[in-house]
N, CA, C and O of each residue as an XYZ file, in Angstrom:
400
protein
N     -33.609    -19.346      6.749
C     -33.233    -19.486      8.136
C     -32.687    -18.172      8.680
O     -32.953    -17.830      9.832
N     -31.927    -17.428      7.876
C     -31.357    -16.187      8.369
C     -32.428    -15.131      8.628
O     -32.228    -14.227      9.438
N     -33.580    -15.246      7.932
C     -34.686    -14.325      8.188
C     -35.138    -14.446      9.633
O     -35.303    -13.436     10.317
N     -35.344    -15.687     10.113
C     -35.786    -15.894     11.487
C     -34.701    -15.525     12.491
O     -34.996    -15.036     13.581
N     -33.453    -15.759     12.123
C     -32.345    -15.379     13.003
C     -32.321    -13.862     13.174
O     -32.118    -13.364     14.281
N     -32.529    -13.129     12.081
C     -32.570    -11.669     12.162
C     -33.787    -11.182     12.925
O     -33.713    -10.200     13.664
N     -34.907    -11.867     12.748
C     -36.149    -11.454     13.386
C     -36.137    -11.735     14.886
O     -36.528    -10.886     15.687
N     -35.686    -12.931     15.258
C     -35.751    -13.345     16.661
C     -34.395    -13.412     17.348
O     -34.326    -13.714     18.540
N     -33.331    -13.140     16.632
C     -31.993    -13.218     17.199
C     -31.734    -12.124     18.213
O     -32.523    -11.191     18.358
N     -30.637    -12.248     18.900
C     -30.244    -11.268     19.895
C     -29.948     -9.929     19.229
O     -29.335     -9.877     18.163
N     -30.387     -8.851     19.865
C     -30.149     -7.521     19.314
C     -28.655     -7.207     19.371
O     -27.976     -7.505     20.353
N     -28.166     -6.600     18.294
C     -26.759     -6.213     18.271
C     -26.580     -4.929     19.069
O     -27.444     -4.052     19.073
N     -25.463     -4.844     19.729
C     -25.158     -3.640     20.484
C     -24.744     -2.532     19.528
O     -24.043     -2.759     18.542
N     -25.184     -1.366     19.839
C     -24.828     -0.207     19.025
C     -23.354      0.116     19.221
O     -22.794     -0.084     20.299
N     -22.743      0.617     18.165
C     -21.338      1.012     18.271
C     -21.197      2.261     19.142
O     -20.122      2.533     19.677
N     -22.278      3.013     19.278
C     -22.247      4.245     20.060
C     -22.888      4.025     21.431
O     -23.977      4.530     21.704
N     -22.216      3.282     22.271
C     -22.726      3.060     23.620
C     -22.528      4.324     24.445
O     -21.565      5.062     24.234
N     -23.447      4.579     25.394
C     -23.236      5.739     26.268
C     -21.981      5.546     27.109
O     -21.607      4.418     27.433
N     -21.341      6.640     27.456
C     -20.113      6.596     28.265
C     -20.375      7.191     29.642
O     -21.121      8.159     29.787
N     -19.752      6.599     30.638
C     -19.855      7.072     32.017
C     -19.168      8.434     32.134
O     -18.053      8.617     31.646
N     -19.839      9.383     32.780
C     -19.263     10.718     32.979
C     -18.112     10.693     33.976
O     -17.279     11.599     33.975
N     -18.051      9.673     34.825
C     -16.994      9.596     35.840
C     -15.747      8.872     35.343
O     -14.643      9.411     35.414
N     -15.926      7.633     34.833
C     -14.756      6.831     34.446
C     -14.523      6.787     32.940
O     -13.447      6.379     32.504
N     -15.498      7.195     32.137
C     -15.343      7.226     30.694
C     -15.556      5.900     29.989
O     -15.420      5.831     28.768
N     -15.887      4.843     30.723
C     -16.099      3.529     30.108
C     -17.465      3.465     29.434
O     -18.398      4.177     29.807
N     -17.561      2.576     28.412
C     -18.838      2.319     27.762
C     -19.793      1.666     28.753
O     -19.380      0.854     29.580
N     -21.073      2.023     28.666
C     -22.098      1.427     29.521
C     -22.893      0.447     28.674
O     -23.604      0.865     27.759
N     -22.788     -0.857     28.958
C     -23.465     -1.859     28.129
C     -24.966     -1.940     28.444
O     -25.401     -1.557     29.531
N     -25.751     -2.443     27.479
C     -27.178     -2.643     27.754
C     -27.394     -3.882     28.613
O     -26.528     -4.752     28.691
N     -28.550     -3.954     29.252
C     -28.922     -5.150     29.997
C     -29.237     -6.262     28.999
O     -29.375     -6.003     27.803
N     -29.348     -7.473     29.476
C     -29.590     -8.634     28.607
C     -30.966     -8.585     27.953
O     -31.129     -9.076     26.836
N     -31.953     -8.009     28.620
C     -33.302     -7.937     28.062
C     -33.969     -6.654     28.538
O     -33.490     -5.992     29.459
N     -35.081     -6.313     27.896
C     -35.816     -5.121     28.296
C     -36.718     -5.440     29.476
O     -36.944     -6.609     29.792
N     -37.228     -4.418     30.119
C     -38.164     -4.617     31.230
C     -39.416     -5.326     30.720
O     -39.942     -6.217     31.387
N     -39.892     -4.933     29.544
C     -41.074     -5.568     28.955
C     -40.874     -7.055     28.716
O     -41.772     -7.853     28.985
N     -39.707     -7.436     28.215
C     -39.416     -8.854     28.002
C     -39.408     -9.615     29.320
O     -39.904    -10.740     29.386
N     -38.852     -9.018     30.368
C     -38.825     -9.669     31.682
C     -40.238     -9.872     32.225
O     -40.543    -10.920     32.794
N     -41.091     -8.876     32.051
C     -42.480     -8.988     32.530
C     -43.201    -10.110     31.791
O     -43.867    -10.941     32.408
N     -43.063    -10.130     30.451
C     -43.741    -11.174     29.670
C     -43.183    -12.559     29.968
O     -43.936    -13.532     30.016
N     -41.874    -12.661     30.169
C     -41.241    -13.951     30.456
C     -41.779    -14.557     31.747
O     -41.899    -15.777     31.860
N     -42.105    -13.706     32.723
C     -42.619    -14.242     33.980
C     -44.137    -14.341     33.990
O     -44.741    -14.519     35.048
N     -44.765    -14.225     32.808
C     -46.204    -14.452     32.705
C     -47.048    -13.202     32.851
O     -48.276    -13.289     32.845
N     -46.429    -12.050     32.980
C     -47.173    -10.808     33.142
C     -47.650    -10.250     31.813
O     -47.204    -10.667     30.744
N     -48.555     -9.310     31.907
C     -49.096     -8.629     30.741
C     -48.865     -7.140     30.918
O     -49.045     -6.604     32.012
N     -48.471     -6.477     29.853
C     -48.250     -5.035     29.907
C     -49.520     -4.340     29.445
O     -49.919     -4.467     28.287
N     -50.144     -3.618     30.335
C     -51.353     -2.881     30.010
C     -50.947     -1.603     29.294
O     -50.052     -0.891     29.750
N     -51.586     -1.313     28.196
C     -51.248     -0.125     27.420
C     -50.545     -0.467     26.134
O     -50.424      0.384     25.253
N     -50.072     -1.703     25.999
C     -49.453     -2.148     24.758
C     -48.169     -1.424     24.422
O     -47.411     -1.017     25.301
N     -47.944     -1.273     23.134
C     -46.726     -0.614     22.656
C     -46.753      0.859     23.038
O     -47.816      1.455     23.213
N     -45.597      1.412     23.161
C     -45.508      2.826     23.491
C     -45.407      3.106     24.978
O     -45.406      4.268     25.384
N     -45.323      2.063     25.804
C     -45.186      2.267     27.242
C     -43.746      2.551     27.635
O     -43.491      3.000     28.752
N     -42.801      2.297     26.736
C     -41.389      2.529     27.031
C     -40.708      1.343     27.681
O     -39.494      1.364     27.884
N     -41.468      0.304     28.014
C     -40.877     -0.850     28.688
C     -40.065     -1.732     27.754
O     -39.316     -2.593     28.214
N     -40.203     -1.531     26.455
C     -39.415     -2.298     25.506
C     -38.224     -1.507     24.974
O     -37.562     -1.941     24.031
N     -37.952     -0.361     25.565
C     -36.747      0.402     25.235
C     -35.533     -0.309     25.816
O     -35.637     -1.005     26.827
N     -34.392     -0.135     25.179
C     -33.148     -0.709     25.696
C     -32.825     -0.028     27.022
O     -32.882      1.196     27.136
N     -32.489     -0.827     28.008
C     -32.087     -0.334     29.318
C     -30.598     -0.604     29.485
O     -30.149     -1.744     29.367
N     -29.838      0.448     29.758
C     -28.398      0.309     29.955
C     -28.089      0.136     31.436
O     -28.907      0.475     32.291
N     -26.913     -0.391     31.734
C     -26.488     -0.635     33.114
C     -25.894      0.640     33.697
O     -24.702      0.718     33.994
N     -26.766      1.642     33.853
C     -26.316      2.927     34.359
C     -27.477      3.814     34.757
O     -28.637      3.403     34.724
N     -27.143      5.040     35.136
C     -28.149      6.021     35.551
C     -27.926      7.308     34.771
O     -26.844      7.550     34.235
N     -28.977      8.134     34.717
C     -28.880      9.425     34.049
C     -29.622     10.465     34.869
O     -30.683     10.187     35.429
N     -29.064     11.651     34.936
C     -29.751     12.783     35.541
C     -30.451     13.504     34.397
O     -29.800     13.991     33.473
N     -31.749     13.571     34.458
C     -32.489     14.191     33.360
C     -32.471     15.708     33.452
O     -32.974     16.387     32.557
N     -31.897     16.251     34.525
C     -31.753     17.709     34.637
C     -30.466     18.193     33.973
O     -30.494     19.089     33.130
N     -29.330     17.590     34.360
C     -28.048     18.065     33.832
C     -27.450     17.142     32.776
O     -26.495     17.527     32.101
N     -27.993     15.923     32.614
C     -27.523     15.006     31.590
C     -26.358     14.122     31.987
O     -25.838     13.384     31.150
N     -25.928     14.177     33.254
C     -24.798     13.351     33.703
C     -25.197     11.876     33.658
O     -26.274     11.490     34.112
N     -24.297     11.062     33.096
C     -24.513      9.615     32.972
C     -23.460      8.911     33.806
O     -22.281      9.257     33.734
N     -23.869      7.926     34.600
C     -22.930      7.141     35.397
C     -23.186      5.660     35.206
O     -24.333      5.225     35.106
N     -22.107      4.884     35.155
C     -22.256      3.429     35.178
C     -22.615      3.039     36.609
O     -22.455      3.836     37.533
N     -23.094      1.830     36.787
C     -23.501      1.396     38.128
C     -22.313      1.239     39.067
O     -22.479      1.278     40.287
N     -21.117      1.062     38.512
C     -19.922      0.945     39.355
C     -19.518      2.290     39.952
O     -19.022      2.348     41.077
N     -19.725      3.356     39.211
C     -19.280      4.680     39.667
C     -20.284      5.391     40.571
O     -19.884      6.179     41.427
N     -21.562      5.132     40.398
C     -22.535      5.829     41.242
C     -22.670      5.081     42.563
O     -23.114      3.934     42.590
N     -22.290      5.725     43.645
C     -22.347      5.119     44.972
C     -23.726      5.379     45.577
O     -23.979      6.447     46.135
N     -24.615      4.385     45.459
C     -25.979      4.532     45.962
C     -26.015      4.659     47.483
O     -26.939      5.261     48.030
N     -25.009      4.093     48.177
C     -24.973      4.194     49.638
C     -24.718      5.623     50.104
O     -25.257      6.049     51.126
N     -23.897      6.368     49.358
C     -23.586      7.754     49.740
C     -24.525      8.757     49.090
O     -24.989      9.690     49.746
N     -24.810      8.572     47.803
C     -25.574      9.556     47.033
C     -27.063      9.227     46.943
O     -27.867     10.091     46.596
N     -27.436      7.977     47.256
C     -28.835      7.585     47.089
C     -29.230      7.695     45.629
O     -28.483      7.276     44.744
N     -30.390      8.253     45.379
C     -30.865      8.416     44.015
C     -30.799      9.879     43.597
O     -31.694     10.384     42.919
N     -29.732     10.551     44.010
C     -29.492     11.954     43.666
C     -28.260     12.059     42.782
O     -27.309     11.292     42.927
N     -28.290     13.009     41.874
C     -27.158     13.261     40.979
C     -26.001     13.859     41.772
O     -26.201     14.814     42.523
N     -24.789     13.313     41.617
C     -23.640     13.880     42.320
C     -23.234     15.251     41.772
O     -22.482     15.980     42.419
N     -23.727     15.600     40.588
C     -23.379     16.860     39.951
C     -24.312     18.002     40.374
O     -23.848     19.078     40.752
N     -25.636     17.762     40.309
C     -26.579     18.855     40.565
C     -27.567     18.582     41.697
O     -28.290     19.489     42.110
N     -27.611     17.342     42.209
C     -28.499     17.020     43.325
C     -29.914     16.649     42.932
O     -30.730     16.352     43.805
N     -30.237     16.656     41.632
C     -31.571     16.259     41.170
C     -31.699     14.740     41.217
O     -30.707     14.029     41.380
N     -32.921     14.254     41.072
C     -33.167     12.813     41.055
C     -32.575     12.192     39.799
O     -32.575     12.805     38.732
N     -32.068     10.965     39.936
C     -31.546     10.234     38.780
C     -32.570      9.195     38.343
O     -33.455      8.808     39.106
N     -32.430      8.759     37.107
C     -33.317      7.758     36.510
C     -32.486      6.610     35.951
O     -31.295      6.770     35.683
N     -33.126      5.435     35.773
C     -32.438      4.379     35.034
C     -32.122      4.875     33.633
O     -32.855      5.700     33.089
N     -31.047      4.385     33.046
C     -30.582      4.862     31.748
C     -31.259      4.096     30.613
O     -30.740      3.090     30.129
N     -32.430      4.589     30.195
C     -33.140      4.034     29.040
C     -32.641      4.713     27.775
O     -32.243      5.877     27.807
N     -32.662      3.992     26.665
C     -32.174      4.508     25.387
C     -32.925      5.763     24.961
O     -32.328      6.660     24.365
N     -34.226      5.845     25.254
C     -34.971      7.022     24.806
C     -34.569      8.278     25.543
O     -34.853      9.374     25.060
N     -33.920      8.172     26.694
C     -33.425      9.357     27.401
C     -32.176      9.936     26.737
O     -31.789     11.070     27.020
N     -31.550      9.163     25.859
C     -30.332      9.604     25.176
C     -30.636     10.334     23.871
O     -29.741     10.921     23.262
N     -31.877     10.299     23.450
C     -32.251     10.932     22.177
C     -32.441     12.404     22.334
O     -32.758     13.093     21.364
């Protein structure tokens, strides 16, 4: 029984969660990946594995130019839009592969 629990059970959170550059708090992952959400609603992912849609998505943003990470509470989308408050470059959703 524990084999199936390990195989299909909820993923454990890593002890090394990303930290917000503004407030310093840990940024938790979302409940499911984008790929899981697409499949749950009956969609199909064209391209199969390796599309990045099954990467862990955290509740934050990252600037891929300067590396600044913000939780969703600290980044004010109304004032800053989708620009980094540090360097002005575009920000991206915080996927686990961007942290590698």
